[in-house]
C-alpha positions as CSV (number, residue, x, y, z in Angstrom):
1,M,0.1,0.0,-0.2
2,N,1.3,3.4,-1.1
3,K,1.2,5.6,2.4
4,K,1.4,8.9,0.5
5,T,-1.5,8.0,-1.8
6,F,-3.5,6.8,1.0
7,I,-3.1,10.0,3.2
8,T,-3.7,12.3,0.2
9,A,-7.0,10.8,-0.8
10,L,-7.9,11.3,2.9
11,L,-7.2,14.8,2.9
12,A,-8.8,15.4,-0.4
13,L,-12.2,13.7,1.0
14,V,-11.9,16.0,4.0
15,S,-11.8,19.3,1.8
16,M,-14.9,18.3,-0.2
17,T,-17.0,17.8,2.9
18,G,-16.5,21.3,4.1
19,Q,-17.5,23.1,0.9
20,S,-21.2,23.6,1.6
21,Q,-23.4,23.8,4.6
22,T,-26.7,23.8,5.3
23,D,-29.1,26.3,7.7
24,S,-31.5,23.4,9.1
25,T,-28.9,22.0,11.6
26,A,-29.0,22.1,15.2
27,V,-25.5,21.1,16.7
28,K,-24.5,20.2,20.1
29,N,-21.1,18.6,21.1
30,D,-21.0,17.3,17.0
31,S,-24.0,15.4,17.7
32,V,-26.8,16.6,14.8
33,T,-30.3,16.0,14.5
34,W,-31.4,17.2,11.0
35,S,-35.4,18.3,10.9
36,Q,-37.5,19.7,7.9
37,T,-40.8,20.9,8.4
38,L,-43.5,20.1,5.6
39,D,-47.1,21.2,5.8
40,G,-47.3,20.8,9.8
41,V,-45.3,17.2,9.4
42,T,-41.9,17.0,11.0
43,V,-39.5,14.5,9.6
44,K,-36.3,13.7,11.7
45,A,-33.4,11.6,10.6
46,Q,-31.9,8.9,13.0
47,R,-29.9,10.3,15.6
48,Q,-26.0,10.5,15.0
49,L,-24.2,7.6,16.5
50,I,-20.8,9.8,16.9
51,K,-20.2,12.5,19.5
52,Q,-16.9,14.2,19.9
53,E,-16.0,16.3,23.3
54,V,-12.7,18.0,24.0
55,D,-11.2,14.9,25.6
56,R,-13.4,11.8,24.1
57,I,-15.4,10.5,21.2
58,G,-18.5,8.6,21.9
59,Y,-20.3,5.9,20.1
60,D,-24.2,5.8,20.8
61,V,-25.0,2.1,20.9
62,Q,-28.4,2.6,21.9
63,A,-29.0,4.5,18.4
64,D,-27.5,1.3,16.6
65,E,-30.3,-1.1,15.8
66,D,-27.5,-4.0,15.7
67,A,-27.3,-3.5,19.6
68,K,-30.6,-5.3,20.2
69,T,-28.9,-8.8,19.7
70,Q,-25.2,-8.2,19.1
71,M,-22.6,-8.6,21.9
72,L,-20.5,-5.8,23.1
73,M,-17.5,-7.2,21.4
74,D,-19.4,-6.7,18.1
75,M,-20.2,-3.2,18.6
76,L,-16.5,-2.1,19.5
77,R,-15.5,-2.9,15.9
78,K,-17.6,-0.1,15.0
79,V,-16.2,2.3,17.6
80,P,-13.7,5.1,15.8
81,M,-10.2,4.3,17.2
82,V,-10.8,0.9,18.5
83,T,-9.3,-2.1,16.5
84,I,-9.5,-5.7,17.0
85,D,-7.2,-8.4,15.4
86,G,-7.9,-11.9,14.2
87,E,-7.5,-13.3,17.8
88,D,-9.8,-10.9,19.5
89,N,-7.2,-8.9,20.9
90,I,-8.3,-5.0,21.3
91,K,-6.2,-2.0,20.8
92,V,-7.2,1.7,21.2
93,K,-5.3,4.3,19.3
94,G,-3.2,1.4,17.6
95,N,-2.1,0.5,21.2
96,A,-2.8,-2.6,23.4
97,N,-1.9,-0.8,26.6
98,F,-5.0,0.7,27.5
99,K,-7.5,0.6,30.4
100,I,-11.3,0.0,30.7
101,Y,-13.7,2.1,32.8
102,K,-17.4,1.3,33.5
103,N,-19.6,4.1,34.1
104,G,-16.6,6.5,34.4
105,H,-14.7,4.5,36.6
106,L,-11.8,1.9,36.4
107,D,-13.1,-1.8,36.5
108,P,-10.1,-4.2,37.0
109,S,-12.3,-7.2,36.0
110,L,-12.9,-5.7,32.6
111,T,-9.7,-4.4,32.0
112,K,-7.9,-7.6,33.0
113,N,-10.3,-10.0,31.1
114,A,-11.8,-7.8,28.2
115,K,-11.6,-10.2,25.5
116,E,-13.8,-12.9,27.7
117,I,-16.4,-10.6,29.2
118,F,-17.1,-8.5,26.2
119,K,-18.0,-11.7,24.3
120,A,-20.6,-12.1,26.9
121,I,-22.1,-8.7,27.5
122,P,-25.1,-8.0,25.5
123,A,-24.9,-4.5,23.5
124,S,-28.5,-3.9,24.5
125,S,-27.3,-3.5,28.0
126,V,-24.8,-0.6,26.8
127,K,-25.9,3.0,26.4
128,R,-22.4,4.5,25.1
129,I,-18.9,3.4,24.6
130,E,-16.6,6.2,24.9
131,V,-12.7,6.5,23.8
132,I,-11.1,8.9,26.2
133,T,-8.6,10.3,23.8
134,D,-6.8,12.9,25.9
135,P,-7.1,11.8,29.8
136,G,-6.9,14.9,32.1
137,A,-4.2,15.4,34.6
138,R,-6.4,13.6,37.2
139,E,-5.7,10.0,35.7
140,D,-3.2,10.8,33.0
141,A,0.0,9.6,34.8
142,E,-1.7,6.3,35.9
143,G,-3.4,6.1,32.7
144,V,-2.3,5.3,29.2
145,D,-2.5,6.6,25.5
146,A,-6.2,6.1,25.7
147,I,-9.1,4.8,28.1
148,L,-12.1,2.8,26.9
149,N,-15.3,3.7,28.8
150,I,-18.3,1.5,28.8
151,V,-21.5,3.6,29.9
152,M,-24.1,1.1,30.9
153,V,-27.9,1.7,30.3
154,D,-29.3,3.0,33.7
155,T,-31.7,5.8,32.6
156,R,-35.5,5.0,31.8
157,Q,-37.9,7.7,31.5
158,M,-40.6,5.4,33.3
159,E,-41.6,4.4,36.6
160,G,-41.3,1.1,38.6
161,V,-38.8,-1.7,37.6
162,T,-37.0,-2.4,34.6
163,G,-34.6,-4.9,33.0
164,S,-33.6,-7.1,30.2
165,V,-32.7,-10.5,29.5
166,S,-31.1,-11.9,26.5
167,G,-29.9,-15.4,25.5
168,S,-28.0,-17.0,22.4
169,Y,-27.0,-20.4,21.2
170,G,-25.0,-21.5,18.3
171,T,-23.8,-24.4,16.3
172,L,-20.6,-24.5,18.4
173,N,-22.3,-25.4,21.3
174,N,-21.7,-22.4,23.2
175,P,-24.8,-20.7,24.9
176,N,-24.7,-17.2,26.5
177,L,-27.1,-15.6,28.8
178,G,-27.2,-12.0,30.3
179,A,-29.5,-10.1,32.8
180,Y,-29.7,-6.5,33.8
181,L,-32.3,-5.1,36.3
182,T,-32.8,-1.8,38.0
183,T,-35.3,-0.8,40.8
184,Q,-35.5,1.9,43.6
185,F,-36.3,1.5,47.1
186,G,-37.1,5.0,48.6
187,K,-34.0,7.1,48.5
188,A,-32.0,4.1,47.3
189,I,-31.6,3.0,43.7
190,V,-30.0,-0.3,42.9
191,S,-29.0,-1.8,39.5
192,A,-27.6,-5.3,38.9
193,D,-26.4,-7.2,36.0
194,Y,-25.1,-10.7,35.5
195,G,-23.7,-12.4,32.6
196,Y,-23.1,-16.3,31.9
197,F,-21.0,-17.5,28.9
198,H,-20.3,-21.5,28.3
199,M,-17.2,-22.3,26.2
200,S,-17.6,-25.8,24.8
201,K,-14.9,-28.0,23.5
202,K,-15.8,-27.4,20.0
203,S,-16.3,-23.4,20.3
204,S,-12.9,-23.4,22.1
205,T,-10.9,-25.8,19.5
206,T,-7.8,-24.5,18.1
207,N,-5.6,-26.2,15.6
208,S,-1.9,-24.8,15.5
209,Y,1.2,-25.6,13.3
210,M,4.5,-23.8,13.9
211,E,7.9,-24.1,12.5
212,R,11.0,-22.7,14.0
213,T,14.6,-22.7,12.6
214,F,17.3,-22.2,15.2
215,V,19.8,-19.7,13.2
216,E,23.2,-21.1,15.2
217,S,22.7,-24.9,14.5
218,G,20.2,-24.7,11.4
219,N,17.9,-27.1,13.0
220,T,14.3,-27.0,12.2
221,Q,11.5,-27.5,15.0
222,K,8.1,-28.5,13.7
223,I,5.1,-28.5,16.4
224,R,1.5,-29.5,15.3
225,S,-1.2,-29.1,18.2
226,E,-4.9,-29.2,18.9
227,S,-6.0,-27.5,21.8
228,S,-9.4,-26.5,23.8
229,N,-10.2,-25.0,26.9
230,P,-14.0,-25.7,27.7
231,G,-15.4,-24.1,30.7
232,D,-17.8,-21.6,32.2
233,I,-17.3,-17.6,32.5
234,H,-19.3,-15.7,35.1
235,F,-19.6,-12.0,35.9
236,A,-21.7,-9.6,37.8
237,D,-22.1,-6.3,39.0
238,I,-24.3,-4.3,41.6
239,N,-24.4,-0.8,41.8
240,A,-26.2,1.6,44.3
241,S,-26.9,5.0,45.1
242,Y,-28.5,6.9,48.1
243,D,-29.5,10.5,48.2
244,I,-28.7,11.7,51.7
245,D,-30.2,15.0,51.0
246,T,-30.0,17.4,48.1
247,L,-26.3,18.3,48.6
248,N,-24.9,14.9,49.4
249,L,-24.7,11.5,47.6
250,L,-23.3,8.1,48.6
251,S,-22.8,5.7,46.2
252,A,-21.4,2.1,45.9
253,S,-20.5,-0.7,43.6
254,F,-19.1,-4.1,43.8
255,G,-18.6,-6.9,41.1
256,G,-16.3,-9.3,39.7
257,Y,-15.4,-12.0,37.1
258,F,-14.9,-15.8,37.8
259,Y,-14.2,-18.2,35.4
260,K,-13.2,-22.3,35.7
261,I,-11.8,-23.6,32.7
262,D,-10.4,-27.3,31.7
263,V,-7.4,-26.4,29.4
264,Q,-6.2,-29.4,27.3
265,G,-4.3,-30.3,24.2
266,G,-1.1,-31.5,22.6
267,G,0.4,-33.1,19.6
268,P,3.7,-34.2,17.8
269,V,7.1,-32.3,18.3
270,S,10.0,-33.0,16.0
271,M,13.3,-31.7,15.1
272,F,15.3,-32.0,11.9
273,N,18.8,-31.1,10.9
274,A,19.5,-28.7,8.0
275,L,19.4,-31.8,5.5
276,G,16.1,-32.7,6.7
277,N,17.3,-35.6,8.8
278,S,15.4,-36.5,11.8
279,L,16.9,-35.8,15.3
280,Y,14.5,-36.4,17.7
281,S,10.5,-36.2,18.1
282,Y,7.9,-37.2,21.0
283,T,4.3,-36.5,21.4
284,E,3.2,-33.9,24.2
285,N,0.0,-33.8,25.9
286,Y,-0.9,-31.3,28.6
287,R,-3.8,-30.5,30.8
288,L,-4.8,-27.7,33.3
289,P,-7.7,-29.2,35.1
290,S,-9.5,-26.9,36.8
291,Y,-7.8,-23.6,36.0
292,N,-9.4,-21.0,37.8
293,H,-9.4,-17.2,38.0
294,N,-11.3,-14.6,40.2
295,S,-11.2,-11.0,39.9
296,W,-13.1,-8.8,42.4
297,N,-13.5,-5.2,42.9
298,G,-15.6,-2.5,45.2
299,R,-15.9,0.9,45.4
300,L,-17.5,3.6,47.7
301,D,-17.8,7.3,46.8
302,Y,-19.2,10.2,48.9
303,E,-19.9,13.2,47.1
304,H,-20.7,16.6,48.5
305,R,-22.2,19.7,46.7
306,T,-21.9,23.3,47.6
307,R,-24.5,25.9,47.1
308,R,-22.3,27.2,44.4
309,K,-23.4,25.5,41.2
310,G,-20.9,23.2,39.8
311,E,-18.6,23.0,43.0
312,L,-18.1,19.5,44.4
313,F,-16.3,17.5,46.8
314,T,-15.6,13.8,46.5
315,L,-14.2,11.2,48.5
316,S,-13.4,7.6,47.2
317,Y,-12.1,4.2,48.1
318,M,-11.7,1.3,46.0
319,L,-10.5,-2.2,46.7
320,A,-9.2,-4.6,43.7
321,L,-8.6,-8.3,44.2
322,T,-7.2,-10.9,41.9
323,R,-6.6,-14.6,42.8
324,Q,-5.3,-17.2,40.0
325,H,-4.5,-20.7,40.4
326,S,-3.1,-23.1,37.8
327,E,-1.7,-26.6,37.6
328,Q,-0.3,-27.6,34.4
329,E,0.7,-31.2,34.0
330,D,2.4,-32.3,30.8
331,T,3.2,-35.8,29.7
332,Y,5.7,-36.9,26.9
333,T,5.1,-40.3,25.0
334,D,6.7,-41.8,21.8
335,M,10.1,-40.4,22.6
336,Q,12.9,-40.9,20.1
337,N,16.2,-39.7,21.0
338,T,15.0,-36.6,23.0
339,P,17.4,-34.3,24.6
340,F,15.5,-34.8,28.0
341,N,15.1,-37.8,29.9
342,Y,11.9,-36.9,32.2
343,T,8.5,-38.2,30.9
344,G,6.4,-35.4,32.3
345,L,6.3,-32.5,34.8
346,I,4.1,-30.7,36.8
347,A,4.0,-26.7,36.8
348,G,2.0,-24.9,39.4
349,T,1.4,-21.3,39.5
350,R,-0.4,-19.3,42.5
351,E,-0.7,-15.4,42.2
352,H,-2.6,-12.9,44.3
353,F,-3.2,-9.4,43.6
354,T,-4.4,-6.5,46.1
355,E,-4.8,-3.1,45.7
356,H,-6.2,-0.3,48.1
357,T,-6.9,3.2,46.6
358,F,-7.8,6.6,48.4
359,Q,-8.6,9.6,46.4
360,A,-10.0,13.2,47.4
361,D,-11.1,15.6,44.4
362,Y,-12.3,18.9,44.3
363,I,-14.1,20.9,41.7
364,R,-14.3,24.7,41.8
365,P,-16.0,26.6,38.9
366,L,-14.1,30.1,38.6
367,W,-16.2,32.2,36.3
368,E,-18.0,31.5,33.1
369,G,-16.5,29.2,31.0
370,H,-13.3,28.5,33.5
371,K,-13.1,25.5,35.9
372,L,-10.3,24.0,38.1
373,E,-10.1,20.5,39.4
374,V,-7.5,19.4,41.9
375,G,-6.8,16.2,43.8
376,V,-4.7,13.7,45.6
377,K,-4.3,9.9,45.8
378,Y,-2.7,7.1,47.2
379,I,-2.4,3.5,46.0
380,D,-1.1,0.6,48.0
381,R,-0.4,-2.2,45.6
382,R,0.8,-5.6,46.8
383,N,1.6,-8.5,44.4
384,S,2.6,-12.2,45.4
385,S,3.5,-15.4,43.2
386,N,4.5,-18.8,43.9
387,N,5.5,-21.4,41.3
388,H,6.8,-24.8,41.7
389,Q,8.0,-27.6,39.1
390,E,8.1,-31.3,39.8
391,F,9.7,-33.5,37.0
392,Y,8.7,-37.1,36.5
393,N,11.3,-40.0,36.5
394,S,14.1,-38.0,36.5
395,T,17.1,-36.9,38.6
396,I,16.3,-33.1,38.1
397,P,15.3,-31.4,41.4
398,S,12.1,-29.8,42.1
399,T,12.0,-26.0,41.9
400,S,10.0,-23.5,43.8
401,T,10.3,-19.5,43.7
402,A,8.3,-17.1,45.7
403,F,8.3,-13.7,44.8
404,D,6.5,-10.5,46.5
405,H,6.5,-6.9,45.0
406,S,4.7,-4.1,46.2
407,A,4.0,-0.4,45.2
408,Q,3.2,2.7,47.1
409,I,2.1,5.5,45.0
410,A,1.3,9.2,46.1
411,A,0.0,11.5,43.5
412,A,-1.3,15.2,43.3
413,Y,-2.7,17.1,40.2
414,T,-4.4,20.1,38.9
415,D,-6.6,20.5,35.8
416,Y,-7.7,23.7,34.3
417,I,-10.8,23.5,32.0
418,Y,-11.9,26.1,29.5
419,N,-15.6,26.0,27.6
420,K,-16.5,29.1,25.8
421,D,-18.3,30.0,22.6
422,K,-16.6,28.0,19.8
423,W,-13.4,27.0,22.1
424,S,-12.8,24.4,24.6
425,A,-9.6,23.5,26.2
426,R,-8.0,21.5,29.0
427,A,-4.4,21.6,30.4
428,G,-2.9,19.8,33.5
429,L,-0.2,18.8,35.4
430,R,0.4,15.6,37.8
431,Y,3.2,14.7,39.9
432,E,3.8,11.0,41.0
433,Y,6.0,9.6,43.7
434,S,6.3,5.9,43.7
435,Y,8.1,3.4,45.9
436,L,8.7,-0.2,44.7
437,K,10.1,-3.0,46.7
438,G,10.7,-6.6,45.6
439,S,11.5,-9.3,48.0
440,Y,11.9,-13.1,48.1
441,P,10.3,-14.8,51.1
442,D,12.7,-17.7,50.7
443,G,15.8,-15.9,51.0
444,S,17.0,-17.0,47.4
445,A,18.1,-13.2,46.6
446,A,18.3,-9.9,48.2
447,T,15.6,-7.4,48.6
448,F,15.5,-4.4,46.4
449,D,13.6,-1.3,45.8
450,K,13.4,1.9,43.8
451,H,12.2,5.5,44.4
452,L,10.5,7.2,41.4
453,N,9.5,10.9,40.7
454,D,7.5,11.5,37.6
455,W,6.2,15.1,36.4
456,V,3.4,14.4,33.7
457,P,2.0,17.4,31.6
458,Q,-0.9,17.2,29.3
459,A,-3.1,19.7,27.2
460,S,-6.1,19.6,24.3
461,V,-7.9,22.3,22.7
462,K,-10.8,22.1,20.2
463,Y,-12.2,24.5,18.0
464,Q,-15.7,24.3,16.5
465,I,-15.2,25.9,13.0
466,N,-19.0,25.9,12.3
467,D,-22.3,23.9,12.9
468,S,-21.0,20.9,11.3
469,Q,-17.0,20.9,11.6
470,S,-14.6,21.0,14.5
471,L,-11.0,20.4,15.1
472,K,-9.1,19.3,17.9
473,L,-5.4,19.1,18.9
474,G,-4.2,17.0,21.8
475,Y,-1.0,16.4,23.7
476,T,-0.8,13.5,26.4
477,T,1.9,11.8,28.4
478,S,1.3,8.3,30.0
479,I,3.3,6.1,32.6
480,T,3.0,2.4,32.5
481,R,4.4,0.2,35.3
482,P,5.4,-3.5,35.0
483,G,2.8,-6.1,36.7
484,I,3.7,-9.2,38.4
485,T,3.9,-11.5,35.2
486,Y,6.7,-9.3,33.8
487,L,8.5,-8.9,37.5
488,N,8.5,-12.3,38.5
489,P,11.6,-14.2,38.1
490,A,10.7,-17.9,38.5
491,V,12.2,-19.9,35.9
492,V,9.7,-22.1,34.0
493,S,11.5,-24.8,32.0
494,M,10.0,-26.9,29.3
495,P,11.8,-29.6,27.1
496,T,12.7,-26.9,24.3
497,S,11.7,-23.5,26.0
498,V,12.6,-21.6,29.2
499,S,10.9,-18.4,30.2
500,Y,11.1,-16.0,33.2
501,G,10.6,-12.6,34.2
502,M,12.6,-9.6,35.3
503,P,12.3,-7.9,38.5
504,Q,14.7,-5.1,37.6
505,L,12.0,-3.6,35.1
506,V,11.0,0.0,35.6
507,S,8.1,2.3,34.4
508,T,7.7,3.4,30.7
509,R,6.7,7.0,29.6
510,Q,5.0,7.5,26.4
511,Q,4.2,10.8,24.4
512,T,1.4,11.3,22.0
513,L,0.4,14.3,19.7
514,S,-3.0,13.9,17.9
515,L,-5.1,16.1,15.5
516,T,-8.8,15.4,15.0
517,Y,-11.1,16.6,12.4
518,M,-14.9,15.6,12.5
519,Y,-17.7,16.6,10.0
520,V,-21.1,15.8,10.8
521,G,-23.8,16.3,8.0
522,K,-27.3,15.4,7.0
523,K,-26.4,12.1,5.5
524,L,-22.5,11.7,6.1
525,T,-20.4,11.9,8.9
526,L,-16.7,11.8,8.7
527,Q,-13.7,11.7,11.2
528,F,-10.0,11.8,10.8
529,V,-7.4,11.4,13.5
530,P,-3.9,11.6,12.4
531,H,-1.2,11.2,15.7
532,Y,2.2,10.2,16.5
533,S,3.3,8.6,19.9
534,Y,6.8,7.3,20.9
535,Y,8.6,5.9,23.9
536,H,12.3,5.2,24.5
537,N,12.5,2.7,27.5
538,G,9.2,0.4,26.7
539,I,8.9,-3.0,27.8
540,G,9.9,-5.5,25.1
541,S,10.3,-9.1,24.6
542,L,13.9,-10.7,24.8
543,V,14.3,-14.1,22.9
544,Y,17.4,-15.8,22.5
545,T,18.8,-19.5,22.4
546,Q,21.2,-21.7,23.9
547,G,21.7,-24.7,22.0
548,D,18.1,-25.4,20.5
549,V,16.5,-24.2,23.7
550,R,14.3,-20.9,23.3
551,Y,14.7,-18.4,26.3
552,S,12.4,-15.7,26.8
553,T,12.1,-12.9,29.1
554,Y,11.3,-9.0,29.3
555,G,13.6,-6.0,29.4
556,N,13.3,-1.9,29.3
557,N,14.7,-2.3,25.5
558,L,12.0,-1.1,23.3
559,K,12.3,2.0,21.3
560,Q,9.0,2.8,19.2
561,H,7.6,5.4,17.0
562,R,4.2,5.1,15.5
563,W,2.4,7.3,13.0
564,Q,-1.3,6.3,12.6
565,M,-4.2,7.7,10.7
566,E,-7.6,6.8,12.4
567,G,-10.8,7.3,10.0
568,Y,-14.3,6.8,10.6
569,V,-17.3,7.2,8.1
570,Q,-21.1,6.8,8.5
571,W,-23.0,7.3,5.2
572,K,-26.8,7.3,4.7
573,P,-27.2,7.2,1.0
574,F,-31.0,6.2,1.1
575,D,-33.7,5.7,3.6
576,G,-33.1,2.5,5.6
577,T,-29.5,2.3,4.2
578,T,-26.5,2.7,6.4
579,L,-22.9,2.3,5.4
580,V,-20.3,2.5,8.4
581,A,-16.4,2.0,7.9
582,N,-14.0,2.2,10.7
583,I,-10.1,2.2,9.5
584,A,-6.8,2.6,11.0
585,F,-3.8,3.0,9.1
586,T,-0.4,2.5,11.2
587,D,3.2,2.9,10.4
588,N,5.2,1.4,13.0
589,Y,9.0,1.5,13.8
590,A,10.5,-0.4,16.7
591,K,14.0,-1.1,17.7
592,N,15.3,-3.5,20.5
593,T,18.4,-1.5,22.2
594,E,19.7,-4.8,23.6
595,T,19.9,-6.7,20.5
596,N,20.1,-3.7,18.0
597,L,17.2,-5.4,15.9
598,S,14.7,-3.2,14.2
599,Q,11.4,-3.6,12.6
600,H,9.2,-1.3,10.3
601,T,5.8,-2.3,9.5
602,D,2.8,-0.8,7.7
603,N,-0.9,-2.3,8.2
604,L,-4.4,-1.4,7.6
605,F,-7.1,-2.3,9.9
606,Y,-10.7,-2.0,8.5
607,Y,-14.3,-2.8,9.3
608,V,-17.2,-2.1,7.1
609,N,-20.9,-2.7,8.0
610,L,-23.7,-2.5,5.6
611,S,-27.3,-2.4,7.3
612,Q,-30.4,-2.4,5.3
613,K,-33.9,-2.1,6.4
614,L,-36.5,-4.6,4.6
615,P,-40.2,-5.2,4.2
616,W,-42.0,-6.8,7.3
617,K,-39.8,-5.2,10.0
618,L,-36.6,-7.2,8.8
619,R,-33.4,-5.8,8.9
620,F,-30.2,-7.5,7.2
621,T,-26.7,-6.4,8.1
622,A,-23.5,-7.6,6.6
623,Y,-20.1,-6.6,8.0
624,T,-16.5,-7.7,7.0
625,F,-13.2,-6.9,9.1
626,G,-9.7,-7.5,8.8
627,Q,-6.2,-6.4,8.3
628,F,-3.9,-5.6,5.2
629,G,-0.4,-5.5,5.5
630,H,1.8,-6.7,8.6
631,S,0.8,-6.2,12.2
632,P,3.9,-6.3,14.7
633,M,3.4,-8.8,17.4
634,N,7.1,-8.0,19.0
635,I,10.4,-7.1,17.7
636,Y,10.7,-10.5,16.2
637,A,7.4,-11.1,14.6
638,Y,4.5,-9.7,13.0
639,S,1.0,-11.4,11.7
640,R,-0.1,-11.3,8.1
641,A,-3.2,-10.2,6.3
642,W,-6.5,-11.9,7.4
643,N,-10.4,-11.4,7.0
644,R,-13.4,-12.4,8.6
645,Y,-17.1,-11.7,7.5
646,V,-20.6,-12.0,9.0
647,F,-24.2,-11.8,7.9
648,T,-27.1,-11.2,10.4
649,L,-31.1,-10.8,9.8
650,Q,-33.3,-9.5,12.8
651,R,-36.9,-8.6,13.4
652,S,-38.7,-7.0,16.6
653,F,-41.6,-7.8,17.9
654,L,-44.5,-6.5,20.4
655,S,-45.2,-3.1,21.4
656,D,-41.8,-0.6,21.6
657,D,-39.9,-3.6,20.0
658,R,-39.5,-5.2,23.4
659,L,-38.8,-8.7,21.9
660,T,-35.9,-8.9,19.1
661,V,-35.0,-11.9,17.4
662,S,-31.6,-12.4,15.3
663,L,-30.2,-15.1,13.2
664,L,-26.3,-14.8,12.5
665,A,-24.0,-16.6,10.2
666,C,-20.3,-16.2,10.3
667,A,-17.9,-17.1,7.4
668,P,-20.9,-19.3,6.0
669,F,-18.7,-19.9,2.8
670,H,-15.4,-20.9,4.6
671,K,-15.0,-23.8,7.4
672,D,-11.9,-22.5,8.5
673,M,-10.5,-19.0,8.7
674,H,-6.5,-19.0,9.1
675,Y,-4.3,-16.4,11.2
676,E,-0.8,-16.4,10.1
677,T,2.4,-15.2,11.8
678,R,6.0,-14.8,10.8
679,T,9.1,-14.7,12.8
680,T,11.6,-13.0,10.6
681,Q,14.7,-12.0,12.8
682,G,16.5,-12.8,15.8
683,D,18.1,-16.4,17.1
684,I,14.9,-18.3,15.6
685,L,13.1,-17.9,12.3
686,G,9.8,-19.4,11.5
687,W,6.1,-18.9,10.8
688,G,2.8,-20.4,12.4
689,D,-0.7,-21.1,11.4
690,D,-3.7,-20.9,13.7
691,I,-7.4,-22.2,12.8
692,N,-9.8,-21.0,15.7
693,A,-13.2,-22.6,15.6
694,Q,-14.8,-19.2,16.7
695,N,-13.5,-17.5,13.3
696,G,-14.5,-20.1,11.0
697,R,-18.2,-21.1,9.8
698,Y,-20.8,-21.1,12.5
699,F,-24.5,-19.9,13.1
700,K,-26.2,-18.5,15.9
701,L,-29.6,-17.4,17.3
702,T,-30.1,-14.7,19.8
703,V,-33.4,-13.6,21.7
704,S,-33.6,-10.4,23.6
705,Y,-36.4,-9.0,25.7
706,R,-36.9,-5.6,27.6
707,F,-39.4,-5.6,30.4
708,G,-40.6,-3.2,33.2
709,K,-40.9,0.6,33.7
710,L,-38.6,2.9,35.6
711,K,-38.2,6.6,36.0
712,A,-35.3,6.9,38.4
713,S,-31.5,5.9,37.7
714,V,-28.7,4.8,39.6
715,K,-26.6,7.9,40.3
716,K,-22.9,8.1,40.5
717,T,-20.3,10.7,41.8
718,E,-18.9,12.8,39.2
719,T,-15.4,11.8,39.9
720,T,-14.3,8.5,41.4
721,I,-11.0,6.1,41.3
722,E,-9.3,5.0,38.4
723,N,-6.1,3.1,38.3
724,S,-4.5,2.5,34.9
725,D,-0.6,2.0,35.0
726,V,-0.3,-1.7,35.3
727,V,0.7,-4.2,32.2
728,G,1.7,-7.6,32.6
729,G,-0.1,-8.3,35.7
730,I,-2.7,-11.2,36.3
731,T,-4.6,-11.8,33.2
732,K,-5.5,-15.0,31.2
733,G,-3.1,-15.8,28.9
734,Q,0.1,-14.1,30.6
């Protein structure tokens, strides 16, 4: 793809949209309702899906008809500046290091397990999805380049009780259930939601093939495997608010995520020399029986408003807990000339994460259009892990490693906000002091600690050019700290691979500069966001070999420079027809300072959706998504081009379309869809090919129903706690 031609075409399209304006617009925050009066009859177009503010972009999920029967993961593909790859890994603004908020505050369960939970949350329970592109100084240092905020449905202009239930079942034997309920008891308002997702063996099966050539010896390893992870996923949340009086509000929430799965798989492993002669071979079979993961978090907020309009003071506390336990058993059979003498092993891991956060925020309007926010925050974060390995029929001694890591973080910030006429702006500064400590309870190594001081500036300014066009310039700085998975020094040895963490890792600072142009017209909405980001001490992978054994760890060894153009188009050429396109073109350069290896890749992620209303209240939707070019996986490897496609047909019934039924067909003309990777530099070269059942052909029936009435909604304090600085923590697949 010619990058220069691509960008030139986008700029040309932008210039065309600004050539004419109409007089029948009513604009507020780039959200337009077009209307025209003809002989006493007012005709209005469907409300816009996209809204832009000085620090965020919002997608109106409830205005999208597909939300009645699709899952949240499906809706995310439509959101500007969000991309999802062929293995459902989510990126925001081209970055996998982002945090997830729910109703404006950090949700640790969602952040750690987004890929699994988003597939189980009905989109009908979500009001809006926001990409916070320019986090203020209040969360910036602990934040990342961007934040994904999921705003749940909690406002109904009715009376009584309201709720929704939904369920789906597909040909992969994976039922999904979801329920949402809101009610009121005097001054207290309570909402609760629950979701359940069953992963069958059929739906979770992946067939993989991999070849690795060791550069030094010239030997080639071939691995073929089939794996699955059947099990059950549960998540639940309860939110409550209580109006003490007109000036004081108390709100609380508690929720979590739990899964228990039975990971199993294996296949033949063989090694050949440069001439193609067999050196050794064996068959591997592995199981993780009753692999379980628990993430829980609770929050309490007290808000006090003064008689001065807009002035408020908030005290917040949040508790986050994660517990993970796994016991992996590997057995080896059909062993021929293997370089190891044991017939199996057990590798056990226990990881605990506990975090207490205290925060105070104060908002003070100064004069018309001017506002000041200040606050302080303290975090007490403690990680612990215990790893052990035992080998079958071998003289190799068992190993056991215990590691504790803690962080105490104190922060203060100030944010200035301006909003008047056509201009809006935000500027802030944050200071953070961090004390990090690592220790080994078994005395295997010396205790170490670090003291860090960070100043983090940020700024953004937005100008409303006219009723339909706006332009915004933003600058952000973010800090990311390594989690227990990256820090844990425990050595995990397998027959042909060894991995371990690096406790000396330090935090990473990233800078981002972006420009956002938006046009909202009668039938056309456009958004283009060119931006540039870089960091010089990022946490990167370090892979090397000793003999024909692969070793992997981490280091502050990564430099990255990334240019990106995000684009969004919503076009309604005819009544009942809507075309949506969401694209992200990325030019990425990365260099590993330890190995002196560099990588330069270009890729284009795309999502295109065509929706058409049909007779008899039917609605047909077809969408495709995928990638052109190469997407970097690490400094050594990248993924190749891939594509997926889906068709849906849905119809609503009963008054107010309370009952909706949908039939979905995924890749009906392809049984299997491939996801290929290439490793092109380093001590090991090779390629891999994965076939995941959930990406191939399947069909699914979904039914959703809304019920009840409610006038009130769960209230939330305007400020609360967000912790957004950790990567490499306790997550599935780490």
